[in-house]
N, C-alpha and C positions, 0 to 999 in steps of 0.2 A: 813734358808736353805743356804748352801754354794753356793758362786758365781759360776755360770756355771753349776750347778746341776739342772736337771729338776725334777719337781714334779712327783712322781710315783703314787700318789693316787689322787682321786677325792672325795670330801666331798659333800654330798647332803642331804637334808632334805625332807622326805616324810610324808604324812599323815599316811600311814600304818605302817611304820617301824621307824619313827623319824630320827635321824641323822645317816647316814651311811658313813663309810670311805671305799672307794672302790678302790682296786688296779687297775691300768689301764689294767693290764693283765687279768682282769676279766670282761672287758667290751666288749660286742658284737656289731659290727657295722652292721646295716641294711641299705645297700646303698639306697634302695628303700622305706624305712620305712615299716610300717605295714598298711594293708588296713584301710583306714580312718584316719590314723595317718602318713601320708607319710613324714611330716616335722620332725618327731622325729626319729633320726637315731641311737642313742646309747642306749643300754640297758644293765642291769645286771640281772643275774639269781639269785633269792633269794630262799634259802631253809629255810623254817620255820617249825620246828618240830610240832607246834600247828595246822598246816594246811596239813601236809603230808597225802596222796601222792602228794598233789597239791604243785606246786612251783609258784613263781611269776616272771614275766618278767617285770621289773621296768625300766621306762624310765630315763635316765640320763639327757636328754634335759628338761624334765618336770616331776619331781619326784612324782607329784600327779597323774600321769598316770601309772597304773600298770595292768598287765593282769594275772589273775589266769590261769595256764597252767597245763597240765597233760600228761603223756605218753599216746599215743593213744592205745597202747597195753594193757593198763589196762581197756580199754573200749571194744576193739575188738581185740582178740589175732591174728586174721588173717589180721590186717590192713596192707595195703601196699600203701604208698604215691607215689611210683614210683620205677622202676627197675633200674634207672640210677644213683642211689646214693650209695655211699660207707657208709654203716651203722656202720663201725668201726670209722668213722670220723664225720658222720652226725647224729645228735640226732633229731628225729621228736618229736614235742610236738603239742598239740592242745589247743586253747583258750576255756576256760569254761565261760559260762554265768549262773549266779544264778538269777532266776526269781521267786520271791514269796516263797522262802524257799529252804531247802536242797533237797526236793523231786522234785523240778523243775529245776535241773541243767541240762544244755545242753552242748555239746561240738561241736565245728566246725571242723568236720572230713574232710569236703570238702577243707578247706584252711588251711593246717597245717604250723606250723613255723618249719623251718629247721635250727638247730644250728650246725655250723661247728666248732668243738672244736679245731681243728688245726689252723685255720685262724681267730679264734674269729670273725666270720661273721654270719649273719643270713639272711634268706629270708622267705617270706611267699609265698607259691605257691598255685595255684588253681588246683585241680585234675580235669582233663577234661572229666570225665564221671559222671554218675548219681549214682554211687554205694554208695557214701557217701553223708551225709546231712550237712548243716551248723548248724543245731540245733538237733543233735542226743541226745536223752534223755539218761541221765545217771542214770539207775536204781540202780545199785550198782557197785562199783569198784570190778573188778576181782582180 
């Protein structure tokens, strides 16, 4: 690397995806982390054709930690995480849990991940009503 030049990529090794060379402009910063993982602040969004329509939110800080995520609108077409967000800049996603096989997948619609594509930032919010569940059964993706 030339003197005075800053590295533009981060190389990580993950159990799921092996070695990844990630451009810094593809890294989302979660200033508060994700619930239960508050110390992990940087993540990359991985698209894997083998698991579509699911994506992966992979921690840069600990590449062995990754969350399968999906658009909430594939589960509930009328899903509304809040009215105070500009959905041309904010992409809501929900964390999926697989328990005992593909027929027991659930999604956390109560605490979505909001990705700001302009600022490369992310936040997990908790929706303050009982309309959505933390373990919404995914029968089939719409």
